[in-house]
KOLTOR-264717 format. One line per field, with one value per residue (C-alpha): residue number from 1; residue in three letters; x, y, z. Coordinates in pm, whole numbers, padded with zeros to 5 digits. Last residue first. Layout:
<rs>
k <- NUM	... $
r <- ALA	... $
east <- X	... $
north <- Y	... $
up <- Z	... $
</rs>
This chain:
<rs>
k <- 552	551	550	549	548	547	546	545	544	543	542	541	540	539	538	537	536	535	534	533	532	531	530	529	528	527	526	525	524	523	522	521	520	519	518	517	516	515	514	513	512	511	510	509	508	507	506	505	504	503	502	501	500	499	498	497	496	495	494	493	492	491	490	489	488	487	486	485	484	483	482	481	480	479	478	477	476	475	474	473	472	471	470	469	468	467	466	465	464	463	462	461	460	459	458	457	456	455	454	453	452	451	450	449	448	447	446	445	444	443	442	441	440	439	438	437	436	435	434	433	432	431	430	429	428	427	426	425	424	423	422	421	420	419	418	417	416	415	414	413	412	411	410	409	408	407	406	405	404	403	402	401	400	399	398	397	396	395	394	393	392	391	390	389	388	387	386	385	384	383	382	381	380	379	378	377	376	375	374	373	372	371	370	369	368	367	366	365	364	363	362	361	360	359	358	357	356	355	354	353	352	351	350	349	348	347	346	345	344	343	342	341	340	339	338	337	336	335	334	333	332	331	330	329	328	327	326	325	324	323	322	321	320	319	318	317	316	315	314	313	312	311	310	309	308	307	306	305	304	303	302	301	300	299	298	297	296	295	294	293	292	291	290	289	288	287	286	285	284	283	282	281	280	279	278	277	276	275	274	273	272	271	270	269	268	267	266	265	264	263	262	261	260	259	258	257	256	255	254	253	252	251	250	249	248	247	246	245	244	243	242	241	240	239	238	237	236	235	234	233	232	231	230	229	228	227	226	225	224	223	222	221	220	219	218	217	216	215	214	213	212	211	210	209	208	207	206	205	204	203	202	201	200	199	198	197	196	195	194	193	192	191	190	189	188	187	186	185	184	183	182	181	180	179	178	177	176	175	174	173	172	171	170	169	168	167	166	165	164	163	162	161	160	159	158	157	156	155	154	153	152	151	150	149	148	147	146	145	144	143	142	141	140	139	138	137	136	135	134	133	132	131	130	129	128	127	126	125	124	123	122	121	120	119	118	117	116	115	114	113	112	111	110	109	108	107	106	105	104	103	102	101	100	99	98	97	96	95	94	93	92	91	90	89	88	87	86	85	84	83	82	81	80	79	78	77	76	75	74	73	72	71	70	69	68	67	66	65	64	63	62	61	60	59	58	57	56	55	54	53	52	51	50	49	48	47	46	45	44	43	42	41	40	39	38	37	36	35	34	33	32	31	30	29	28	27	26	25	24	23	22	21	20	19	18	17	16	15	14	13	12	11	10	9	8	7	6	5	4	3	2	1 $
r <- UNK	UNK	UNK	UNK	UNK	UNK	UNK	UNK	UNK	UNK	UNK	UNK	UNK	UNK	UNK	UNK	UNK	UNK	UNK	UNK	UNK	UNK	UNK	UNK	UNK	UNK	UNK	UNK	UNK	UNK	UNK	UNK	UNK	UNK	UNK	UNK	UNK	UNK	UNK	UNK	UNK	UNK	UNK	UNK	UNK	UNK	UNK	UNK	UNK	UNK	UNK	UNK	UNK	UNK	UNK	UNK	UNK	UNK	UNK	UNK	UNK	UNK	UNK	UNK	UNK	UNK	UNK	UNK	UNK	UNK	UNK	UNK	UNK	UNK	UNK	UNK	UNK	UNK	UNK	UNK	UNK	UNK	UNK	UNK	UNK	UNK	UNK	UNK	UNK	UNK	UNK	UNK	UNK	UNK	UNK	UNK	UNK	UNK	UNK	UNK	UNK	UNK	UNK	UNK	UNK	UNK	UNK	UNK	UNK	UNK	UNK	UNK	UNK	UNK	UNK	UNK	UNK	UNK	UNK	UNK	UNK	UNK	UNK	UNK	UNK	UNK	UNK	UNK	UNK	UNK	UNK	UNK	UNK	UNK	UNK	UNK	UNK	UNK	UNK	UNK	UNK	UNK	UNK	UNK	UNK	UNK	UNK	UNK	UNK	UNK	UNK	UNK	UNK	UNK	UNK	UNK	UNK	UNK	UNK	UNK	UNK	UNK	UNK	UNK	UNK	UNK	UNK	UNK	UNK	UNK	UNK	UNK	UNK	UNK	UNK	UNK	UNK	UNK	UNK	UNK	UNK	UNK	UNK	UNK	UNK	UNK	UNK	UNK	UNK	UNK	UNK	UNK	UNK	UNK	UNK	UNK	UNK	UNK	UNK	UNK	UNK	UNK	UNK	UNK	UNK	UNK	UNK	UNK	UNK	UNK	UNK	UNK	UNK	UNK	UNK	UNK	UNK	UNK	UNK	UNK	UNK	UNK	UNK	UNK	UNK	UNK	UNK	UNK	UNK	UNK	UNK	UNK	UNK	UNK	UNK	UNK	UNK	UNK	UNK	UNK	UNK	UNK	UNK	UNK	UNK	UNK	UNK	UNK	UNK	UNK	UNK	UNK	UNK	UNK	UNK	UNK	UNK	UNK	UNK	UNK	UNK	UNK	UNK	UNK	UNK	UNK	UNK	UNK	UNK	UNK	UNK	UNK	UNK	UNK	UNK	UNK	UNK	UNK	UNK	UNK	UNK	UNK	UNK	UNK	UNK	UNK	UNK	UNK	UNK	UNK	UNK	UNK	UNK	UNK	UNK	UNK	UNK	UNK	UNK	UNK	UNK	UNK	UNK	UNK	UNK	UNK	UNK	UNK	UNK	UNK	UNK	UNK	UNK	UNK	UNK	UNK	UNK	UNK	UNK	UNK	UNK	UNK	UNK	UNK	UNK	UNK	UNK	UNK	UNK	UNK	UNK	UNK	UNK	UNK	UNK	UNK	UNK	UNK	UNK	UNK	UNK	UNK	UNK	UNK	UNK	UNK	UNK	UNK	UNK	UNK	UNK	UNK	UNK	UNK	UNK	UNK	UNK	UNK	UNK	UNK	UNK	UNK	UNK	UNK	UNK	UNK	UNK	UNK	UNK	UNK	UNK	UNK	UNK	UNK	UNK	UNK	UNK	UNK	UNK	UNK	UNK	UNK	UNK	UNK	UNK	UNK	UNK	UNK	UNK	UNK	UNK	UNK	UNK	UNK	UNK	UNK	UNK	UNK	UNK	UNK	UNK	UNK	UNK	UNK	UNK	UNK	UNK	UNK	UNK	UNK	UNK	UNK	UNK	UNK	UNK	UNK	UNK	UNK	UNK	UNK	UNK	UNK	UNK	UNK	UNK	UNK	UNK	UNK	UNK	UNK	UNK	UNK	UNK	UNK	UNK	UNK	UNK	UNK	UNK	UNK	UNK	UNK	UNK	UNK	UNK	UNK	UNK	UNK	UNK	UNK	UNK	UNK	UNK	UNK	UNK	UNK	UNK	UNK	UNK	UNK	UNK	UNK	UNK	UNK	UNK	UNK	UNK	UNK	UNK	UNK	UNK	UNK	UNK	UNK	UNK	UNK	UNK	UNK	UNK	UNK	UNK	UNK	UNK	UNK	UNK	UNK	UNK	UNK	UNK	UNK	UNK	UNK	UNK	UNK	UNK	UNK	UNK	UNK	UNK	UNK	UNK	UNK	UNK	UNK	UNK	UNK	UNK	UNK	UNK	UNK	UNK	UNK	UNK	UNK	UNK	UNK	UNK	UNK	UNK	UNK	UNK	UNK	UNK	UNK	UNK	UNK	UNK	UNK	UNK	UNK	UNK	UNK	UNK	UNK	UNK	UNK	UNK	UNK	UNK	UNK	UNK	UNK	UNK	UNK	UNK	UNK	UNK	UNK	UNK	UNK	UNK	UNK $
east <- 01488	01682	01582	01733	01915	02098	02489	02520	02359	02357	02176	01857	01715	01914	02068	02158	02078	02268	02141	02361	02267	02428	02336	02279	02012	02116	01880	01847	01486	01357	01325	01418	01520	01447	01465	01722	01655	01999	02157	02458	02834	02877	02978	02633	02403	02130	01754	01493	01201	00998	00969	01035	00825	00899	00689	00958	01231	00972	00832	00928	00722	00619	00965	01121	01291	01369	01218	01352	01123	01246	01606	01887	02048	02061	02231	02392	02668	02974	03206	03127	03415	03558	03243	03126	02887	02499	02357	02220	01795	01846	01694	01984	01939	01832	01844	01679	01765	01612	01755	01599	01772	01907	02037	02220	02129	02385	02244	02456	02386	02420	02580	02648	02546	02687	02460	02335	02013	01687	01494	01218	01399	01677	01982	02257	02627	02831	03045	03107	03007	02887	03097	03085	03311	03014	02842	03120	03317	03315	03495	03440	03474	03103	03081	02866	02820	02888	02702	02958	02782	02431	02170	01879	01513	01449	01184	01051	00798	00491	00172	-00196	-00487	-00334	-00606	-00648	-01055	-01118	-00881	-00509	-00309	00033	00354	00666	00952	01328	01573	01822	01649	01447	01780	01674	01360	00997	01039	01118	01397	01555	01237	01281	01042	00860	00488	00410	00022	-00252	-00611	-00880	-01251	-01304	-01429	-01100	-00913	-00597	-00350	-00031	00226	00591	00929	00773	00796	00509	00530	00167	-00101	-00462	-00835	-00690	-00957	-01053	-01409	-01503	-01260	-00857	-00654	-00326	-00028	00297	00590	00939	01202	01039	00701	00492	00152	-00020	-00407	-00654	-01006	-01295	-01660	-01816	-01601	-01388	-01103	-00707	-00521	-00131	00074	-00206	-00237	-00506	-00786	-01091	-01414	-01290	-01644	-01739	-02099	-02062	-01800	-01422	-01122	-00794	-00425	-00096	00067	00059	00405	00777	00867	00491	00217	-00085	-00414	-00494	-00838	-00996	-01349	-01641	-01986	-01900	-01718	-01653	-01363	-00996	-00881	-00542	-00321	-00617	-00767	-01070	-01315	-01519	-01918	-01929	-02301	-02339	-02676	-02565	-02299	-01922	-01609	-01260	-00902	-00617	-00429	-00297	-00080	00289	00402	00127	-00202	-00342	-00681	-01030	-01318	-01444	-01811	-02060	-02383	-02244	-02089	-02064	-01761	-01481	-01170	-01216	-01146	-00811	-00593	-00879	-00763	-01078	-01202	-01546	-01813	-01996	-02322	-02504	-02808	-02691	-03020	-02879	-03183	-02966	-02840	-02601	-02314	-02053	-01663	-01507	-01265	-01498	-01735	-01691	-01901	-01935	-02253	-02462	-02765	-02555	-02272	-02302	-01972	-01688	-01586	-01826	-01866	-02170	-02478	-02616	-02707	-02853	-02889	-02664	-02643	-02263	-02426	-02277	-02452	-02345	-02347	-02366	-02166	-02275	-02096	-01712	-01827	-01845	-01830	-01914	-01958	-02222	-02293	-02194	-01896	-01735	-01396	-01440	-01464	-01323	-01348	-01553	-01512	-01792	-01840	-01645	-01772	-01500	-01668	-01563	-01648	-01475	-01471	-01312	-01110	-00973	-00684	-00487	-00560	-00714	-00866	-01166	-01201	-01554	-01562	-01656	-01308	-01046	-00734	-00593	-00307	-00023	-00241	-00318	-00415	-00784	-01022	-00757	-00900	-00787	-01155	-01235	-01131	-00830	-00689	-00349	00014	00303	00329	00634	00521	00487	00170	00154	-00169	-00399	-00766	-01122	-01439	-01478	-01142	-00928	-00609	-00268	-00048	00333	00497	00171	00136	-00010	-00361	-00691	-00861	-00583	-00802	-00713	-01085	-01068	-01041	-00687	-00500	-00196	00139	00503	00843	00880	00489	00276	-00051	-00341	-00624	-01002	-01355	-01409	-01118	-00833	-00549	-00240	00015	00404	00625	00350	00313	00183	-00149	-00474	-00743	-00495	-00681	-00650	-01030	-01110	-00971	-00614	-00415	-00088	00240	00561	00832	01150	00959	00809	00611	00285	00369	-00025	-00312	-00674	-00950	-01337	-01564	-01588	-01517	-01804	-01801	-01852	-01991	-01823	-01901	-01612	-01448	-01078	-00892	-00839	-00864	-00604	-00244	-00249	00018	00351	00501	00723 $
north <- -00280	00058	00242	00240	00554	00433	00394	00045	00057	00410	00401	00482	00497	00794	00585	00307	-00055	-00225	-00543	-00886	-01189	-01501	-01803	-01632	-01682	-01736	-01647	-01266	-01162	-00867	-00487	-00250	00090	00285	00643	00858	01155	01304	01297	01531	01435	01101	01152	01116	00937	00765	00832	00606	00758	00468	00427	00080	-00105	-00106	-00330	-00598	-00385	-00257	00074	00396	00699	00860	00972	00654	00559	00175	-00086	-00414	-00686	-00859	-00930	-00684	-00617	-00216	-00208	00106	00132	00260	00271	00552	00767	00974	00885	00623	00730	00651	00589	00905	00945	01274	01105	00906	00515	00236	-00139	-00266	-00647	-00912	-01166	-01498	-01631	-01971	-01988	-01727	-01429	-01139	-00838	-00542	-00303	00109	00186	00570	00844	01096	01350	01370	01577	01407	01700	01471	01135	01250	01084	00836	00802	00596	00604	00276	00190	-00142	-00289	-00269	-00550	-00787	-00470	-00388	-00065	00293	00532	00911	00965	00894	00576	00462	00086	-00128	-00468	-00737	-00967	-00985	-00770	-00759	-00821	-01122	-01385	-01542	-01837	-01721	-01675	-01810	-01747	-01418	-01369	-00984	-01028	-00872	-01153	-01178	-01310	-01299	-01237	-01258	-01029	-00989	-00790	-01006	-01192	-01410	-01571	-01940	-01940	-02044	-02184	-01826	-01831	-01496	-01345	-01031	-01119	-00798	-00865	-00784	-00735	-00845	-00819	-01109	-01122	-00966	-00599	-00617	-00426	-00328	-00450	-00366	-00192	-00319	-00227	-00107	-00451	-00416	-00516	-00632	-00485	-00666	-00515	-00171	00060	00373	00400	00214	-00093	-00098	-00386	-00242	-00287	-00126	00039	00111	00394	00636	00489	00455	00361	00151	00115	-00168	-00109	-00297	-00178	-00429	-00282	00025	00144	00178	00429	00513	00691	00713	01049	00826	01103	00849	01075	01377	01531	01610	01518	01178	01082	01142	00927	01029	01002	01187	01096	01187	01108	01111	01358	01406	01581	01714	01634	01273	01204	00822	00826	00682	00543	00175	00296	00698	00731	00803	01132	01310	01607	01788	02140	02074	02154	01871	01874	02118	02110	02048	01906	01544	01632	01779	01620	01765	01752	02014	02301	02644	02418	02555	02191	02108	01949	01738	01894	01950	01739	01395	01275	01235	01023	00660	00694	00990	01015	01219	00990	00891	01221	01219	01364	01662	01795	01937	02265	02273	02515	02374	02388	02082	01987	02044	01840	01567	01351	01136	01357	01618	01724	02019	02065	02361	02453	02640	02352	02017	01729	01451	01220	01142	00882	00710	00675	00775	00821	01039	01387	01446	01746	01977	02003	01642	01380	01059	00665	00689	00354	00187	-00166	-00107	00191	00542	00860	01213	01495	01612	01827	01727	01404	01307	01004	00920	00561	00367	00047	00124	00267	00262	00438	00778	00953	01209	01328	01004	00686	00458	00177	-00132	-00502	-00734	-01017	-00861	-00506	-00228	00118	00445	00740	00959	01141	01040	00677	00616	00275	00205	-00160	-00309	-00580	-00347	-00135	-00235	00033	00129	00373	00178	-00002	-00366	-00552	-00693	-00975	-01244	-01550	-01687	-01869	-01579	-01330	-01189	-00807	-00837	-00738	-00808	-01004	-01130	-01495	-01567	-01376	-01112	-01134	-00834	-00930	-00929	-01101	-00895	-00720	-01026	-01034	-00959	-01218	-01254	-01444	-01684	-02026	-02163	-02280	-02105	-02287	-02494	-02620	-02505	-02505	-02127	-02132	-02136	-01929	-01884	-01768	-01871	-01920	-02231	-02173	-01903	-01762	-01542	-01610	-01671	-01640	-01227	-01167	-01432	-01273	-01273	-01557	-01584	-01921	-02153	-02430	-02369	-02614	-02459	-02511	-02415	-02390	-02017	-01972	-01749	-01962	-02072	-01992	-02106	-01959	-02107	-01976	-01779	-01473	-01418	-01126	-01319	-01612	-01668	-01543	-01536	-01744	-01650	-01903	-02149	-01893	-01670	-01327	-01046	-00767	-00587	-00201	-00042	00133	00037	00352	00454	00819	01113	01066	00692	00519	00509	00157	00101 $
up <- 01053	00974	00679	00360	00165	-00153	-00188	-00184	00163	00335	00663	00859	01214	01321	01599	01396	01396	01148	00900	00766	00531	00590	00325	00029	-00271	-00600	-00927	-00770	-00811	-00980	-00958	-01264	-01360	-01033	-01110	-00860	-00638	-00481	-00135	-00155	00016	00021	-00338	-00450	-00177	-00389	-00273	-00408	-00688	-00814	-01220	-01193	-00873	-00505	-00318	-00296	-00165	00138	00096	00324	00190	-00157	-00277	-00165	00141	00155	00376	00393	00288	00017	00141	-00034	-00342	-00465	-00775	-01005	-00767	-00931	-00651	-00377	-00248	-00578	-00770	-01050	-01277	-01247	-01589	-01728	-01726	-01556	-01197	-01191	-01298	-01083	-01089	-00749	-00680	-00511	-00221	-00095	00225	00292	00675	00893	01014	01174	01327	01405	01672	01752	01494	01533	01330	01055	00842	00485	00446	00271	00522	00604	00575	00755	00625	00770	00675	00947	01247	01368	01777	01671	01385	01019	00862	00742	00605	00404	00435	00250	00261	00303	00675	00790	00621	00352	00365	00110	00029	00068	00344	00126	00277	00564	00675	00861	00927	01244	01120	01079	01324	01263	01464	01703	01941	01990	02020	01670	01537	01474	01172	01249	01044	01281	01285	01315	01529	01645	01981	01721	01613	01752	01605	01664	02002	02159	02393	02249	02235	02069	01747	01703	01564	01212	01176	00925	01031	01062	01017	00668	00832	01047	00804	00961	00678	00836	00711	00723	00900	01214	01377	01654	02023	02046	02253	02323	02388	02471	02559	02334	02421	02075	02178	02079	01918	01978	01733	01958	01821	02023	01964	02270	02278	01977	01903	01661	01604	01508	01560	01708	01779	01491	01265	01298	01072	01101	01325	01262	01514	01779	01952	02098	02184	02140	02153	01949	01867	01472	01535	01336	01601	01611	01645	01680	01482	01547	01253	00881	00724	00777	01068	01148	00974	01197	01330	01166	01154	01221	01157	01382	01338	01260	00942	00842	00589	00660	00695	00661	00759	00938	00932	00698	00949	01058	01045	00810	00682	00300	00401	00371	00618	00576	00650	00656	00511	00484	00349	00467	00729	00620	00576	00351	00419	00087	-00044	00115	00152	00330	00257	00599	00562	00654	00369	00140	-00151	-00236	-00241	-00625	-00740	-00516	-00853	-00921	-00532	-00355	-00187	-00107	-00250	-00525	-00384	-00238	-00394	-00746	-00961	-01137	-01092	-00912	-00679	-00705	-00490	-00450	-00503	-00593	-00871	-01052	-01098	-00936	-00858	-00650	-00644	-00413	-00346	-00053	-00297	-00632	-00862	-00836	-00951	-01196	-01448	-01399	-01592	-01618	-01861	-01662	-01762	-02099	-02202	-02202	-02097	-01827	-01706	-01832	-01630	-01827	-01982	-02331	-02576	-02651	-02493	-02148	-01899	-01566	-01447	-01328	-01145	-00829	-00901	-01289	-01350	-01492	-01825	-02050	-02472	-02469	-02723	-02777	-02536	-02637	-02568	-02534	-02329	-01972	-02068	-02239	-02183	-02411	-02345	-02614	-02719	-02418	-02530	-02202	-02157	-01904	-01831	-01667	-01426	-01152	-01201	-01425	-01526	-01856	-01888	-02026	-02268	-02184	-02479	-02553	-02380	-02384	-02265	-01953	-01859	-01607	-01874	-01927	-01993	-02146	-02074	-02346	-02642	-02515	-02601	-02206	-02160	-01910	-01723	-01627	-01473	-01549	-01403	-01120	-01075	-01066	-00904	-01112	-01304	-01427	-01693	-01764	-01759	-01455	-01601	-01517	-01235	-01099	-00801	-00449	-00295	-00296	-00687	-00849	-01068	-01296	-01288	-01367	-01227	-01095	-00944	-00861	-00786	-00852	-00647	-00764	-00569	-00700	-00519	-00316	-00187	-00377	-00428	-00487	-00443	-00397	-00214	00153	00190	00129	00370	00674	00987	01131	01263	00972	00737	00598	00291	00134	00080	00051	00295	00177	00079	00448	00352	00252	00432	00489	00258	00388	00301	00358	00226	00522	00805	00708	00549	00713	00491	00231	00190	00377	00080	00042	-00074	00231	00234	00249	00332	00285	00529	00383	00369	00675 $
</rs>
């Protein structure tokens, strides 16, 4: 499962519920052998599935792909920027990133598809303004190509303003790049509910829009998490990531600076609809044991949830665990269950109900299902669900697996093709918490027949050297799997198609030690296969092509 944010959701809930006529939802997002399209909030198909890849709509357009090239469509399905790029990302305001086919690299483009400027490695767009970091200096560029002066340090735009500093001045600037306020303190974030987080002597405080310090700098914070310190519904988070020894954590203060929730939690989410989810401890793989508190800091829903998302209009999505089984539930503000679904734990939900629907992955376990003859073998359905738990759209069942000759590390030091591994065999596994190898028993094997898209992860050792052949494992330098298969990374569990170059995965060297390895590249495999396999183990993990992967 993709690792849930340890601190705050990066998506702030400031949006209002859009109408069924304008809000569109991507379908077949994770069903990679089906075409992608869009439905409205009722589940009615508005743009027929026709794209090999597509993103959600943002700023009125969506990035889509056909025949290996990318472009943009509007909400009517009309092409507004020709499908000609090697890759394209969603728009942020009037700015997006696209890779041009002439090998010139990534560029920021406007809504006409025109180049604004080249995209350096360290650059990001926020509220339609680009912030470029040249290491020696930072500067802003708008959608028309207008450039600001260079700054010693700057933060992305938030609510119309951005913090910037020169060697002699600190200030907030507007989108014309003019100073609107000069200040004494270094900012950590923009203005939210009239206050901006600032830092002094490694402590966090808040100023008002006159620059006056209204909440003293006395709270712990992390410079790597600056964008997460803000007021929402009258409360703001503070703190740092809670280590295993419990010495640090997160809490909330009110607008007077009073601590409402002490900083003893492994993770928190912003207040929404009067409640905030807090994780009281770190579990085996990630922060879990989530409950909800009100704006007085009182625990009002004690569900000890495995995952918890934000409330909107009295409803929230949560995940629970019972033994080895996972479940999604839509709950009300008293913790009552509105609807419950068996959850496929290998993919993360999009639990944001503010748009009217959330995306979940339902475990396919009914062998009589009309959706597929293979539903009994560990597949999943992608589903869009409304606030009352009604499924308005559901995909065909899909699977996360490996091609037949994928090498599986056995406990006796040998390897065996996955197609030859049987229930009861003893294979190597890894504890995701300790990153230690140990034997485990195969409790089941899934075999699926059909046309299956595959992806390749190529990797190198953490030292930058090519992975060498070892005595017991062939010179694995590539893992091939279906795009959905979950892999253990240094930042949590990710599906194959969400792993990026530079990510750290784990390799069983000599089938004795687990070592971190760096992902070199990820790409589609040109030829699909007609049979794929996966294993179930007691440990929940196994070693495929030398890499630690998760059970489905």
